[in-house]
C-alpha positions as CSV (number, residue, x, y, z in Angstrom):
1,M,-33.4,-17.8,-19.4
2,M,-35.6,-16.6,-22.2
3,L,-36.9,-20.1,-22.5
4,K,-37.8,-19.9,-18.6
5,T,-39.5,-16.6,-19.0
6,K,-41.8,-18.0,-22.0
7,Q,-42.5,-21.1,-20.0
8,I,-43.8,-19.1,-17.1
9,I,-45.7,-16.7,-19.6
10,A,-47.3,-19.9,-21.0
11,A,-48.3,-21.1,-17.7
12,I,-50.0,-18.1,-16.5
13,T,-51.8,-17.5,-19.8
14,T,-52.8,-21.4,-19.4
15,M,-54.2,-20.7,-15.9
16,I,-55.9,-17.5,-17.0
17,G,-57.7,-19.3,-19.8
18,A,-58.9,-21.8,-17.7
19,I,-60.2,-19.6,-15.3
20,V,-61.8,-17.4,-18.1
21,I,-63.5,-20.6,-19.2
22,G,-65.1,-21.6,-15.9
23,I,-66.4,-18.3,-15.2
24,L,-68.0,-18.2,-19.0
25,M,-69.5,-21.3,-17.9
26,K,-71.0,-20.4,-14.7
27,I,-72.5,-17.1,-16.4
28,G,-73.8,-19.4,-19.1
29,V,-72.2,-17.9,-22.3
30,I,-70.6,-21.2,-23.0
31,G,-73.4,-24.5,-22.8
32,Y,-72.7,-27.3,-20.6
33,Q,-72.6,-29.5,-23.5
34,W,-69.3,-28.0,-24.5
35,W,-67.9,-29.0,-20.9
36,P,-66.2,-32.4,-22.2
37,I,-64.5,-30.3,-25.0
38,F,-63.2,-27.6,-22.6
39,A,-62.3,-30.2,-19.9
40,G,-60.4,-32.0,-22.1
41,L,-58.3,-28.9,-23.4
42,V,-57.9,-27.7,-19.8
43,G,-56.8,-31.1,-18.5
44,F,-54.4,-31.1,-21.3
45,H,-52.9,-27.8,-20.4
46,I,-52.8,-28.4,-16.8
47,I,-50.8,-31.5,-17.7
48,S,-48.3,-29.9,-19.9
49,M,-48.2,-26.7,-17.6
50,G,-47.1,-29.0,-14.9
51,G,-44.5,-30.4,-17.1
52,L,-43.2,-27.0,-18.3
53,M,-43.0,-25.7,-14.6
54,Y,-41.0,-28.8,-13.5
55,Y,-38.8,-28.5,-16.3
56,G,-38.3,-24.9,-15.9
57,L,-37.5,-25.4,-11.9
58,Y,-35.4,-28.6,-12.5
59,G,-34.3,-28.9,-16.0
60,D,-31.2,-26.8,-16.3
61,E,-29.5,-27.8,-13.1
62,G,-27.2,-30.3,-14.7
63,E,-25.9,-27.7,-17.2
């Protein structure tokens, strides 16, 4: 049960982080030259978040 809670927290914080980066870029705090780096990080987090959510929903059914 604790593992699922940690996965949910990780997914939520990742989403918040992606939103914050997007807002900072819109305001101009983060320059657009950083975009490829952030896109890579956010893309990786979205993929891993999807994997965690899938595992959290379906991973423990067999046990």
